[in-house]
mmJSON file of the N, C-alpha and C atoms, coordinates in Angstrom:
{"data_MODEL":{"atom_site":{
"group_PDB":["ATOM","ATOM","ATOM","ATOM","ATOM","ATOM","ATOM","ATOM","ATOM","ATOM","ATOM","ATOM","ATOM","ATOM","ATOM","ATOM","ATOM","ATOM","ATOM","ATOM","ATOM","ATOM","ATOM","ATOM","ATOM","ATOM","ATOM","ATOM","ATOM","ATOM","ATOM","ATOM","ATOM","ATOM","ATOM","ATOM","ATOM","ATOM","ATOM","ATOM","ATOM","ATOM","ATOM","ATOM","ATOM","ATOM","ATOM","ATOM","ATOM","ATOM","ATOM","ATOM","ATOM","ATOM","ATOM","ATOM","ATOM","ATOM","ATOM","ATOM","ATOM","ATOM","ATOM","ATOM","ATOM","ATOM","ATOM","ATOM","ATOM","ATOM","ATOM","ATOM","ATOM","ATOM","ATOM","ATOM","ATOM","ATOM","ATOM","ATOM","ATOM","ATOM","ATOM","ATOM","ATOM","ATOM","ATOM","ATOM","ATOM","ATOM","ATOM","ATOM","ATOM","ATOM","ATOM","ATOM","ATOM","ATOM","ATOM","ATOM","ATOM","ATOM","ATOM","ATOM","ATOM","ATOM","ATOM","ATOM","ATOM","ATOM","ATOM","ATOM","ATOM","ATOM","ATOM","ATOM","ATOM","ATOM","ATOM","ATOM","ATOM","ATOM","ATOM","ATOM","ATOM","ATOM","ATOM","ATOM","ATOM","ATOM","ATOM","ATOM","ATOM","ATOM","ATOM","ATOM","ATOM","ATOM","ATOM","ATOM","ATOM","ATOM","ATOM","ATOM","ATOM","ATOM","ATOM","ATOM","ATOM","ATOM","ATOM","ATOM","ATOM","ATOM","ATOM","ATOM","ATOM","ATOM","ATOM","ATOM","ATOM","ATOM","ATOM","ATOM","ATOM","ATOM","ATOM","ATOM","ATOM","ATOM","ATOM","ATOM","ATOM","ATOM","ATOM","ATOM","ATOM","ATOM","ATOM","ATOM","ATOM","ATOM","ATOM","ATOM","ATOM","ATOM","ATOM","ATOM","ATOM","ATOM","ATOM","ATOM","ATOM","ATOM","ATOM","ATOM","ATOM","ATOM","ATOM","ATOM","ATOM","ATOM","ATOM","ATOM","ATOM","ATOM","ATOM","ATOM","ATOM","ATOM"],
"id":[1,2,3,4,5,6,7,8,9,10,11,12,13,14,15,16,17,18,19,20,21,22,23,24,25,26,27,28,29,30,31,32,33,34,35,36,37,38,39,40,41,42,43,44,45,46,47,48,49,50,51,52,53,54,55,56,57,58,59,60,61,62,63,64,65,66,67,68,69,70,71,72,73,74,75,76,77,78,79,80,81,82,83,84,85,86,87,88,89,90,91,92,93,94,95,96,97,98,99,100,101,102,103,104,105,106,107,108,109,110,111,112,113,114,115,116,117,118,119,120,121,122,123,124,125,126,127,128,129,130,131,132,133,134,135,136,137,138,139,140,141,142,143,144,145,146,147,148,149,150,151,152,153,154,155,156,157,158,159,160,161,162,163,164,165,166,167,168,169,170,171,172,173,174,175,176,177,178,179,180,181,182,183,184,185,186,187,188,189,190,191,192,193,194,195,196,197,198,199,200,201,202,203,204,205,206,207,208,209,210],
"type_symbol":["N","C","C","N","C","C","N","C","C","N","C","C","N","C","C","N","C","C","N","C","C","N","C","C","N","C","C","N","C","C","N","C","C","N","C","C","N","C","C","N","C","C","N","C","C","N","C","C","N","C","C","N","C","C","N","C","C","N","C","C","N","C","C","N","C","C","N","C","C","N","C","C","N","C","C","N","C","C","N","C","C","N","C","C","N","C","C","N","C","C","N","C","C","N","C","C","N","C","C","N","C","C","N","C","C","N","C","C","N","C","C","N","C","C","N","C","C","N","C","C","N","C","C","N","C","C","N","C","C","N","C","C","N","C","C","N","C","C","N","C","C","N","C","C","N","C","C","N","C","C","N","C","C","N","C","C","N","C","C","N","C","C","N","C","C","N","C","C","N","C","C","N","C","C","N","C","C","N","C","C","N","C","C","N","C","C","N","C","C","N","C","C","N","C","C","N","C","C","N","C","C","N","C","C","N","C","C","N","C","C"],
"label_atom_id":["N","CA","C","N","CA","C","N","CA","C","N","CA","C","N","CA","C","N","CA","C","N","CA","C","N","CA","C","N","CA","C","N","CA","C","N","CA","C","N","CA","C","N","CA","C","N","CA","C","N","CA","C","N","CA","C","N","CA","C","N","CA","C","N","CA","C","N","CA","C","N","CA","C","N","CA","C","N","CA","C","N","CA","C","N","CA","C","N","CA","C","N","CA","C","N","CA","C","N","CA","C","N","CA","C","N","CA","C","N","CA","C","N","CA","C","N","CA","C","N","CA","C","N","CA","C","N","CA","C","N","CA","C","N","CA","C","N","CA","C","N","CA","C","N","CA","C","N","CA","C","N","CA","C","N","CA","C","N","CA","C","N","CA","C","N","CA","C","N","CA","C","N","CA","C","N","CA","C","N","CA","C","N","CA","C","N","CA","C","N","CA","C","N","CA","C","N","CA","C","N","CA","C","N","CA","C","N","CA","C","N","CA","C","N","CA","C","N","CA","C","N","CA","C","N","CA","C","N","CA","C","N","CA","C","N","CA","C","N","CA","C","N","CA","C"],
"label_alt_id":[null,null,null,null,null,null,null,null,null,null,null,null,null,null,null,null,null,null,null,null,null,null,null,null,null,null,null,null,null,null,null,null,null,null,null,null,null,null,null,null,null,null,null,null,null,null,null,null,null,null,null,null,null,null,null,null,null,null,null,null,null,null,null,null,null,null,null,null,null,null,null,null,null,null,null,null,null,null,null,null,null,null,null,null,null,null,null,null,null,null,null,null,null,null,null,null,null,null,null,null,null,null,null,null,null,null,null,null,null,null,null,null,null,null,null,null,null,null,null,null,null,null,null,null,null,null,null,null,null,null,null,null,null,null,null,null,null,null,null,null,null,null,null,null,null,null,null,null,null,null,null,null,null,null,null,null,null,null,null,null,null,null,null,null,null,null,null,null,null,null,null,null,null,null,null,null,null,null,null,null,null,null,null,null,null,null,null,null,null,null,null,null,null,null,null,null,null,null,null,null,null,null,null,null,null,null,null,null,null,null],
"label_comp_id":["MET","MET","MET","PRO","PRO","PRO","MET","MET","MET","GLU","GLU","GLU","ARG","ARG","ARG","ILE","ILE","ILE","LEU","LEU","LEU","PHE","PHE","PHE","VAL","VAL","VAL","ILE","ILE","ILE","ALA","ALA","ALA","GLY","GLY","GLY","VAL","VAL","VAL","VAL","VAL","VAL","VAL","VAL","VAL","LEU","LEU","LEU","ALA","ALA","ALA","SER","SER","SER","LEU","LEU","LEU","ALA","ALA","ALA","ALA","ALA","ALA","GLY","GLY","GLY","VAL","VAL","VAL","TRP","TRP","TRP","TRP","TRP","TRP","THR","THR","THR","PRO","PRO","PRO","TYR","TYR","TYR","ALA","ALA","ALA","LEU","LEU","LEU","LEU","LEU","LEU","LEU","LEU","LEU","THR","THR","THR","ALA","ALA","ALA","PHE","PHE","PHE","VAL","VAL","VAL","GLY","GLY","GLY","LEU","LEU","LEU","ASN","ASN","ASN","LEU","LEU","LEU","ILE","ILE","ILE","LEU","LEU","LEU","GLY","GLY","GLY","GLY","GLY","GLY","VAL","VAL","VAL","ALA","ALA","ALA","ASP","ASP","ASP","TRP","TRP","TRP","CYS","CYS","CYS","PRO","PRO","PRO","MET","MET","MET","MET","MET","MET","ALA","ALA","ALA","ILE","ILE","ILE","LEU","LEU","LEU","ARG","ARG","ARG","ARG","ARG","ARG","LEU","LEU","LEU","GLY","GLY","GLY","GLY","GLY","GLY","LYS","LYS","LYS","ARG","ARG","ARG","ALA","ALA","ALA","ALA","ALA","ALA","GLU","GLU","GLU","ILE","ILE","ILE","ALA","ALA","ALA","CYS","CYS","CYS","GLU","GLU","GLU","ARG","ARG","ARG"],
"label_asym_id":["A","A","A","A","A","A","A","A","A","A","A","A","A","A","A","A","A","A","A","A","A","A","A","A","A","A","A","A","A","A","A","A","A","A","A","A","A","A","A","A","A","A","A","A","A","A","A","A","A","A","A","A","A","A","A","A","A","A","A","A","A","A","A","A","A","A","A","A","A","A","A","A","A","A","A","A","A","A","A","A","A","A","A","A","A","A","A","A","A","A","A","A","A","A","A","A","A","A","A","A","A","A","A","A","A","A","A","A","A","A","A","A","A","A","A","A","A","A","A","A","A","A","A","A","A","A","A","A","A","A","A","A","A","A","A","A","A","A","A","A","A","A","A","A","A","A","A","A","A","A","A","A","A","A","A","A","A","A","A","A","A","A","A","A","A","A","A","A","A","A","A","A","A","A","A","A","A","A","A","A","A","A","A","A","A","A","A","A","A","A","A","A","A","A","A","A","A","A","A","A","A","A","A","A","A","A","A","A","A","A"],
"label_entity_id":["1","1","1","1","1","1","1","1","1","1","1","1","1","1","1","1","1","1","1","1","1","1","1","1","1","1","1","1","1","1","1","1","1","1","1","1","1","1","1","1","1","1","1","1","1","1","1","1","1","1","1","1","1","1","1","1","1","1","1","1","1","1","1","1","1","1","1","1","1","1","1","1","1","1","1","1","1","1","1","1","1","1","1","1","1","1","1","1","1","1","1","1","1","1","1","1","1","1","1","1","1","1","1","1","1","1","1","1","1","1","1","1","1","1","1","1","1","1","1","1","1","1","1","1","1","1","1","1","1","1","1","1","1","1","1","1","1","1","1","1","1","1","1","1","1","1","1","1","1","1","1","1","1","1","1","1","1","1","1","1","1","1","1","1","1","1","1","1","1","1","1","1","1","1","1","1","1","1","1","1","1","1","1","1","1","1","1","1","1","1","1","1","1","1","1","1","1","1","1","1","1","1","1","1","1","1","1","1","1","1"],
"label_seq_id":[1,1,1,2,2,2,3,3,3,4,4,4,5,5,5,6,6,6,7,7,7,8,8,8,9,9,9,10,10,10,11,11,11,12,12,12,13,13,13,14,14,14,15,15,15,16,16,16,17,17,17,18,18,18,19,19,19,20,20,20,21,21,21,22,22,22,23,23,23,24,24,24,25,25,25,26,26,26,27,27,27,28,28,28,29,29,29,30,30,30,31,31,31,32,32,32,33,33,33,34,34,34,35,35,35,36,36,36,37,37,37,38,38,38,39,39,39,40,40,40,41,41,41,42,42,42,43,43,43,44,44,44,45,45,45,46,46,46,47,47,47,48,48,48,49,49,49,50,50,50,51,51,51,52,52,52,53,53,53,54,54,54,55,55,55,56,56,56,57,57,57,58,58,58,59,59,59,60,60,60,61,61,61,62,62,62,63,63,63,64,64,64,65,65,65,66,66,66,67,67,67,68,68,68,69,69,69,70,70,70],
"pdbx_PDB_ins_code":[null,null,null,null,null,null,null,null,null,null,null,null,null,null,null,null,null,null,null,null,null,null,null,null,null,null,null,null,null,null,null,null,null,null,null,null,null,null,null,null,null,null,null,null,null,null,null,null,null,null,null,null,null,null,null,null,null,null,null,null,null,null,null,null,null,null,null,null,null,null,null,null,null,null,null,null,null,null,null,null,null,null,null,null,null,null,null,null,null,null,null,null,null,null,null,null,null,null,null,null,null,null,null,null,null,null,null,null,null,null,null,null,null,null,null,null,null,null,null,null,null,null,null,null,null,null,null,null,null,null,null,null,null,null,null,null,null,null,null,null,null,null,null,null,null,null,null,null,null,null,null,null,null,null,null,null,null,null,null,null,null,null,null,null,null,null,null,null,null,null,null,null,null,null,null,null,null,null,null,null,null,null,null,null,null,null,null,null,null,null,null,null,null,null,null,null,null,null,null,null,null,null,null,null,null,null,null,null,null,null],
"Cartn_x":[0.838,0.124,0.948,0.787,1.466,1.272,2.329,2.389,1.309,1.049,-0.087,-1.528,-1.718,-2.962,-2.844,-1.858,-2.006,-1.859,-1.509,-1.445,-3.115,-3.863,-5.19,-6.179,-5.568,-6.215,-6.166,-4.841,-4.936,-5.612,-5.363,-6.306,-7.607,-8.151,-9.79,-9.943,-9.341,-9.705,-9.551,-8.733,-8.628,-9.531,-9.863,-11.102,-12.397,-12.823,-13.987,-13.767,-12.947,-12.762,-13.038,-12.141,-12.643,-13.883,-14.32,-15.956,-16.636,-16.676,-17.407,-17.103,-15.701,-15.507,-16.034,-16.186,-16.995,-17.932,-18.705,-20.197,-20.679,-19.594,-19.812,-19.62,-18.437,-17.294,-17.468,-16.717,-16.442,-16.116,-16.725,-16.377,-15.315,-14.253,-12.665,-12.001,-12.791,-12.084,-12.363,-12.974,-13.286,-11.989,-11.153,-9.996,-9.22,-9.16,-8.373,-8.728,-9.921,-10.559,-10.272,-9.787,-9.574,-8.147,-7.246,-5.876,-5.624,-6.399,-6.079,-6.2,-7.53,-7.749,-6.759,-6.281,-5.072,-3.9,-3.745,-1.886,-2.589,-3.7,-4.111,-3.791,-4.531,-4.347,-2.947,-2.239,-0.819,0.12,-0.395,0.272,-0.283,-1.51,-2.015,-1.207,-0.567,-0.619,1.281,1.698,2.987,4.134,2.801,3.596,4.342,4.171,5.197,3.989,3.457,2.764,3.788,3.296,3.94,4.148,3.061,3.057,3.547,3.591,4.447,6.165,6.02,7.87,7.905,6.745,7.201,6.746,5.962,5.943,7.379,8.043,9.216,10.217,10.049,11.118,11.008,9.575,9.001,9.856,10.588,10.798,10.452,9.409,8.972,9.528,10.863,11.139,11.535,11.207,11.643,9.997,8.922,7.524,7.224,7.833,7.25,7.713,9.171,9.874,8.581,8.63,7.385,6.138,5.478,4.275,4.218,5.646,5.459,5.79,6.247,7.162,5.747,5.18,4.049,4.527],
"Cartn_y":[-0.804,-0.138,0.956,2.542,3.363,4.388,4.984,5.529,6.581,7.216,8.134,7.829,6.641,5.823,5.517,5.197,4.833,6.198,7.281,8.507,9.06,8.881,9.22,7.939,6.911,5.676,6.333,6.931,7.178,8.528,9.252,10.827,10.219,9.635,9.196,8.713,7.59,7.009,7.533,8.391,9.547,10.794,11.415,11.669,11.69,10.067,9.318,9.366,8.563,8.415,10.02,10.871,11.728,12.423,12.312,13.064,11.717,11.036,9.654,10.311,10.674,10.651,12.465,13.183,14.135,14.109,13.253,13.103,12.294,11.18,10.413,10.944,11.636,11.721,13.311,14.086,15.177,16.27,17.343,18.103,18.517,18.275,18.42,17.945,16.568,15.646,16.161,17.185,17.762,18.749,19.048,19.617,18.908,17.396,16.513,16.518,16.689,16.612,18.15,19.183,20.464,20.475,19.513,19.44,18.45,17.781,16.804,17.237,18.052,18.854,20.346,20.689,21.506,20.784,19.7,18.636,18.476,18.59,18.105,19.14,20.5,21.579,22.372,21.541,22.033,21.292,19.818,18.967,19.448,20.095,20.405,21.431,22.702,23.653,23.685,23.379,23.4,22.409,21.181,20.014,19.008,19.461,18.993,18.783,17.373,16.935,16.805,16.577,15.93,14.418,13.718,12.428,11.721,12.172,11.823,11.757,12.821,12.582,11.266,11.176,10.273,8.824,8.653,7.635,7.221,8.192,8.062,7.792,8.124,7.676,6.275,5.686,4.993,3.09,4.002,3.092,2.833,3.589,4.016,5.112,5.074,6.457,6.04,4.797,4.382,5.284,4.341,4.656,5.486,6.406,8.204,8.645,8.352,9.154,9.158,7.803,7.773,8.223,8.421,8.92,10.712,10.913,12.517,12.987,11.897,12.399,12.233,13.801,13.869,14.495],
"Cartn_z":[0.222,-0.099,-0.295,-1.213,-0.817,0.418,0.341,1.934,1.708,0.897,0.785,1.303,0.664,1.167,2.718,3.251,4.579,5.52,4.564,5.603,5.557,4.291,4.356,5.54,5.366,6.119,7.95,7.946,9.665,9.694,8.706,9.02,9.184,8.165,8.591,9.397,10.096,11.51,12.746,12.64,13.74,13.542,12.509,12.57,12.884,12.316,12.858,14.833,14.865,16.202,17.292,16.481,17.865,17.56,16.507,16.294,17.323,17.134,17.884,19.712,20.017,21.379,21.467,20.425,20.649,21.35,20.641,20.67,22.316,22.219,23.757,24.587,24.506,25.704,26.297,25.563,25.667,24.246,24.205,22.899,22.914,24.042,23.753,22.533,22.437,21.604,20.379,19.618,18.213,18.055,19.149,18.551,18.127,18.175,17.618,16.381,15.755,14.643,13.505,14.423,13.658,13.176,14.477,14.446,12.963,12.958,11.453,10.418,10.779,9.126,8.95,10.309,10.104,8.958,9.53,8.629,7.396,7.586,5.725,4.608,5.474,5.068,4.599,5.194,5.853,4.346,4.389,3.565,1.725,1.46,0.546,0.032,0.918,0.445,0.62,1.399,1.853,0.943,0.678,0.447,1.578,2.371,3.648,4.819,5.001,6.393,7.359,8.571,10.165,9.823,9.369,9.76,8.373,7.851,6.428,6.806,7.602,8.281,9.382,10.162,10.928,10.297,9.868,8.512,7.761,7.26,6.704,7.742,9.099,10.371,10.477,10.719,11.089,10.405,8.408,8.111,6.228,6.273,5.107,4.077,4.289,3.91,1.965,1.549,-0.377,-0.345,0.295,-0.284,0.325,0.807,1.096,0.479,-0.576,-1.608,-2.511,-2.835,-4.309,-3.999,-2.698,-2.868,-2.936,-2.539,-2.555,-4.164,-4.895,-6.271,-7.364,-7.509,-8.313,-9.769],
"occupancy":[1.0,1.0,1.0,1.0,1.0,1.0,1.0,1.0,1.0,1.0,1.0,1.0,1.0,1.0,1.0,1.0,1.0,1.0,1.0,1.0,1.0,1.0,1.0,1.0,1.0,1.0,1.0,1.0,1.0,1.0,1.0,1.0,1.0,1.0,1.0,1.0,1.0,1.0,1.0,1.0,1.0,1.0,1.0,1.0,1.0,1.0,1.0,1.0,1.0,1.0,1.0,1.0,1.0,1.0,1.0,1.0,1.0,1.0,1.0,1.0,1.0,1.0,1.0,1.0,1.0,1.0,1.0,1.0,1.0,1.0,1.0,1.0,1.0,1.0,1.0,1.0,1.0,1.0,1.0,1.0,1.0,1.0,1.0,1.0,1.0,1.0,1.0,1.0,1.0,1.0,1.0,1.0,1.0,1.0,1.0,1.0,1.0,1.0,1.0,1.0,1.0,1.0,1.0,1.0,1.0,1.0,1.0,1.0,1.0,1.0,1.0,1.0,1.0,1.0,1.0,1.0,1.0,1.0,1.0,1.0,1.0,1.0,1.0,1.0,1.0,1.0,1.0,1.0,1.0,1.0,1.0,1.0,1.0,1.0,1.0,1.0,1.0,1.0,1.0,1.0,1.0,1.0,1.0,1.0,1.0,1.0,1.0,1.0,1.0,1.0,1.0,1.0,1.0,1.0,1.0,1.0,1.0,1.0,1.0,1.0,1.0,1.0,1.0,1.0,1.0,1.0,1.0,1.0,1.0,1.0,1.0,1.0,1.0,1.0,1.0,1.0,1.0,1.0,1.0,1.0,1.0,1.0,1.0,1.0,1.0,1.0,1.0,1.0,1.0,1.0,1.0,1.0,1.0,1.0,1.0,1.0,1.0,1.0,1.0,1.0,1.0,1.0,1.0,1.0,1.0,1.0,1.0,1.0,1.0,1.0],
"B_iso_or_equiv":[0.0,0.0,0.0,0.0,0.0,0.0,0.0,0.0,0.0,0.0,0.0,0.0,0.0,0.0,0.0,0.0,0.0,0.0,0.0,0.0,0.0,0.0,0.0,0.0,0.0,0.0,0.0,0.0,0.0,0.0,0.0,0.0,0.0,0.0,0.0,0.0,0.0,0.0,0.0,0.0,0.0,0.0,0.0,0.0,0.0,0.0,0.0,0.0,0.0,0.0,0.0,0.0,0.0,0.0,0.0,0.0,0.0,0.0,0.0,0.0,0.0,0.0,0.0,0.0,0.0,0.0,0.0,0.0,0.0,0.0,0.0,0.0,0.0,0.0,0.0,0.0,0.0,0.0,0.0,0.0,0.0,0.0,0.0,0.0,0.0,0.0,0.0,0.0,0.0,0.0,0.0,0.0,0.0,0.0,0.0,0.0,0.0,0.0,0.0,0.0,0.0,0.0,0.0,0.0,0.0,0.0,0.0,0.0,0.0,0.0,0.0,0.0,0.0,0.0,0.0,0.0,0.0,0.0,0.0,0.0,0.0,0.0,0.0,0.0,0.0,0.0,0.0,0.0,0.0,0.0,0.0,0.0,0.0,0.0,0.0,0.0,0.0,0.0,0.0,0.0,0.0,0.0,0.0,0.0,0.0,0.0,0.0,0.0,0.0,0.0,0.0,0.0,0.0,0.0,0.0,0.0,0.0,0.0,0.0,0.0,0.0,0.0,0.0,0.0,0.0,0.0,0.0,0.0,0.0,0.0,0.0,0.0,0.0,0.0,0.0,0.0,0.0,0.0,0.0,0.0,0.0,0.0,0.0,0.0,0.0,0.0,0.0,0.0,0.0,0.0,0.0,0.0,0.0,0.0,0.0,0.0,0.0,0.0,0.0,0.0,0.0,0.0,0.0,0.0,0.0,0.0,0.0,0.0,0.0,0.0],
"pdbx_formal_charge":[null,null,null,null,null,null,null,null,null,null,null,null,null,null,null,null,null,null,null,null,null,null,null,null,null,null,null,null,null,null,null,null,null,null,null,null,null,null,null,null,null,null,null,null,null,null,null,null,null,null,null,null,null,null,null,null,null,null,null,null,null,null,null,null,null,null,null,null,null,null,null,null,null,null,null,null,null,null,null,null,null,null,null,null,null,null,null,null,null,null,null,null,null,null,null,null,null,null,null,null,null,null,null,null,null,null,null,null,null,null,null,null,null,null,null,null,null,null,null,null,null,null,null,null,null,null,null,null,null,null,null,null,null,null,null,null,null,null,null,null,null,null,null,null,null,null,null,null,null,null,null,null,null,null,null,null,null,null,null,null,null,null,null,null,null,null,null,null,null,null,null,null,null,null,null,null,null,null,null,null,null,null,null,null,null,null,null,null,null,null,null,null,null,null,null,null,null,null,null,null,null,null,null,null,null,null,null,null,null,null],
"auth_seq_id":[1,1,1,2,2,2,3,3,3,4,4,4,5,5,5,6,6,6,7,7,7,8,8,8,9,9,9,10,10,10,11,11,11,12,12,12,13,13,13,14,14,14,15,15,15,16,16,16,17,17,17,18,18,18,19,19,19,20,20,20,21,21,21,22,22,22,23,23,23,24,24,24,25,25,25,26,26,26,27,27,27,28,28,28,29,29,29,30,30,30,31,31,31,32,32,32,33,33,33,34,34,34,35,35,35,36,36,36,37,37,37,38,38,38,39,39,39,40,40,40,41,41,41,42,42,42,43,43,43,44,44,44,45,45,45,46,46,46,47,47,47,48,48,48,49,49,49,50,50,50,51,51,51,52,52,52,53,53,53,54,54,54,55,55,55,56,56,56,57,57,57,58,58,58,59,59,59,60,60,60,61,61,61,62,62,62,63,63,63,64,64,64,65,65,65,66,66,66,67,67,67,68,68,68,69,69,69,70,70,70],
"auth_comp_id":["MET","MET","MET","PRO","PRO","PRO","MET","MET","MET","GLU","GLU","GLU","ARG","ARG","ARG","ILE","ILE","ILE","LEU","LEU","LEU","PHE","PHE","PHE","VAL","VAL","VAL","ILE","ILE","ILE","ALA","ALA","ALA","GLY","GLY","GLY","VAL","VAL","VAL","VAL","VAL","VAL","VAL","VAL","VAL","LEU","LEU","LEU","ALA","ALA","ALA","SER","SER","SER","LEU","LEU","LEU","ALA","ALA","ALA","ALA","ALA","ALA","GLY","GLY","GLY","VAL","VAL","VAL","TRP","TRP","TRP","TRP","TRP","TRP","THR","THR","THR","PRO","PRO","PRO","TYR","TYR","TYR","ALA","ALA","ALA","LEU","LEU","LEU","LEU","LEU","LEU","LEU","LEU","LEU","THR","THR","THR","ALA","ALA","ALA","PHE","PHE","PHE","VAL","VAL","VAL","GLY","GLY","GLY","LEU","LEU","LEU","ASN","ASN","ASN","LEU","LEU","LEU","ILE","ILE","ILE","LEU","LEU","LEU","GLY","GLY","GLY","GLY","GLY","GLY","VAL","VAL","VAL","ALA","ALA","ALA","ASP","ASP","ASP","TRP","TRP","TRP","CYS","CYS","CYS","PRO","PRO","PRO","MET","MET","MET","MET","MET","MET","ALA","ALA","ALA","ILE","ILE","ILE","LEU","LEU","LEU","ARG","ARG","ARG","ARG","ARG","ARG","LEU","LEU","LEU","GLY","GLY","GLY","GLY","GLY","GLY","LYS","LYS","LYS","ARG","ARG","ARG","ALA","ALA","ALA","ALA","ALA","ALA","GLU","GLU","GLU","ILE","ILE","ILE","ALA","ALA","ALA","CYS","CYS","CYS","GLU","GLU","GLU","ARG","ARG","ARG"],
"auth_asym_id":["A","A","A","A","A","A","A","A","A","A","A","A","A","A","A","A","A","A","A","A","A","A","A","A","A","A","A","A","A","A","A","A","A","A","A","A","A","A","A","A","A","A","A","A","A","A","A","A","A","A","A","A","A","A","A","A","A","A","A","A","A","A","A","A","A","A","A","A","A","A","A","A","A","A","A","A","A","A","A","A","A","A","A","A","A","A","A","A","A","A","A","A","A","A","A","A","A","A","A","A","A","A","A","A","A","A","A","A","A","A","A","A","A","A","A","A","A","A","A","A","A","A","A","A","A","A","A","A","A","A","A","A","A","A","A","A","A","A","A","A","A","A","A","A","A","A","A","A","A","A","A","A","A","A","A","A","A","A","A","A","A","A","A","A","A","A","A","A","A","A","A","A","A","A","A","A","A","A","A","A","A","A","A","A","A","A","A","A","A","A","A","A","A","A","A","A","A","A","A","A","A","A","A","A","A","A","A","A","A","A"],
"auth_atom_id":["N","CA","C","N","CA","C","N","CA","C","N","CA","C","N","CA","C","N","CA","C","N","CA","C","N","CA","C","N","CA","C","N","CA","C","N","CA","C","N","CA","C","N","CA","C","N","CA","C","N","CA","C","N","CA","C","N","CA","C","N","CA","C","N","CA","C","N","CA","C","N","CA","C","N","CA","C","N","CA","C","N","CA","C","N","CA","C","N","CA","C","N","CA","C","N","CA","C","N","CA","C","N","CA","C","N","CA","C","N","CA","C","N","CA","C","N","CA","C","N","CA","C","N","CA","C","N","CA","C","N","CA","C","N","CA","C","N","CA","C","N","CA","C","N","CA","C","N","CA","C","N","CA","C","N","CA","C","N","CA","C","N","CA","C","N","CA","C","N","CA","C","N","CA","C","N","CA","C","N","CA","C","N","CA","C","N","CA","C","N","CA","C","N","CA","C","N","CA","C","N","CA","C","N","CA","C","N","CA","C","N","CA","C","N","CA","C","N","CA","C","N","CA","C","N","CA","C","N","CA","C","N","CA","C","N","CA","C","N","CA","C","N","CA","C"],
"pdbx_PDB_model_num":[1,1,1,1,1,1,1,1,1,1,1,1,1,1,1,1,1,1,1,1,1,1,1,1,1,1,1,1,1,1,1,1,1,1,1,1,1,1,1,1,1,1,1,1,1,1,1,1,1,1,1,1,1,1,1,1,1,1,1,1,1,1,1,1,1,1,1,1,1,1,1,1,1,1,1,1,1,1,1,1,1,1,1,1,1,1,1,1,1,1,1,1,1,1,1,1,1,1,1,1,1,1,1,1,1,1,1,1,1,1,1,1,1,1,1,1,1,1,1,1,1,1,1,1,1,1,1,1,1,1,1,1,1,1,1,1,1,1,1,1,1,1,1,1,1,1,1,1,1,1,1,1,1,1,1,1,1,1,1,1,1,1,1,1,1,1,1,1,1,1,1,1,1,1,1,1,1,1,1,1,1,1,1,1,1,1,1,1,1,1,1,1,1,1,1,1,1,1,1,1,1,1,1,1,1,1,1,1,1,1]
}}}
């Protein structure tokens, strides 16, 4: 699976989990949704995403380079 798709899956899971926590636990969990959204905007505008840097550091260096080459 390309690193870019892994990033989208992680973002989707975090957004859904924080929405569920915001509804059933505390509204402050919705701040996590805003954080993920801001990271996705940053990735689109600046072509750099903190999560992609973390995934590269964890060992997906070559796959991350391929995903970033467009």
